C-alpha positions, 0 to 999 in steps of 0.5 A: 406787505407785512403787519405794520403797527404804525399803519394804523396809527398814521392812517388820519394823518395829513399827506403832509406827514406822512412826507415828511416821516419819509423824507427824514426816515433818520429820525423815524423807525423802518416800520413808521418810514414804511408804513408812510409810504405804504400810505401814501403810496394807497392815500385816495382808497384809504381817503374812500373808504374812511368817506364809506365807513364814515357814511351814515343812515340820517332817519326822517319821520313822516305822520300818514293817517291810517285807519285802524282797520284795512278792511274798512279802508277798503272798503270805504277806498271801493265804495268811493270809488264806486259810487263816484263812477256810478254818478258820473254815468248816470250824471252822462244819461240823465244830464243832471247836475246834482250827480256830477257833484255827488262824483265829484264828492266821493273822488274827493274822497278818493283822492283823501283816502289815497293821498294818507296825508296826515291830515286826512282825518280831517280832510274826509270830516269836512268832505264830509259836512259838505256831503250833509249840505248838499244832501240837504239841498237836494231835499230842499230843492225835491219838496220847497224849491220844486215841490215835487212832493207834499209828503218828505220821505227820507231814502234809506241810502240816504239814511245810510249815507247820513250816519256814515258822514256823522260818524266820520264828522263825531268819531273818526277817532277811533277808526282813523288814527296818526302814525310816522312812518321811517324814511332813510335819507343818507347822509354823507359826511368825512371825518377831519383827519387828527393832525396829531404828532 
């Protein structure tokens, strides 16, 4: 078909108007009638093209937690997994409830770290508080309730845990931040056809 300026002009017109132009061909230019016929023959195809052209990408944002240093994040995940695995393994051998609780605490740390939820820092602070309470309970149980020893000794490994948990509670903002991550969501809609004469 030769180039016809009416095709572009009529492509948003409704079917009824195109049919009217064909039925009253004597009132319109030959090219206008030809364009109307062409558009009616290809109406469903043009409608699909119009829908595709008006398909727009709508962006949504989701807030997630990120460690400012990826190596600290990897170390935290590895440590939580390692301590959890060792605690559960040792509790099976020693039949110790303390080690089971310690394993569960580290499992929760691991889940929170992997999830990268926007409340990761808050959850880590709560878990750190719980871990500190557990450490205090262990020492109270060992030295006061059971009276296993007369002299109080703070183990080096527990000093490390204390330092890490206190840092998370009071300085977690230095290593963890929340960022918005873009999520694509397609939204389809059609432009209504204009009813111009």
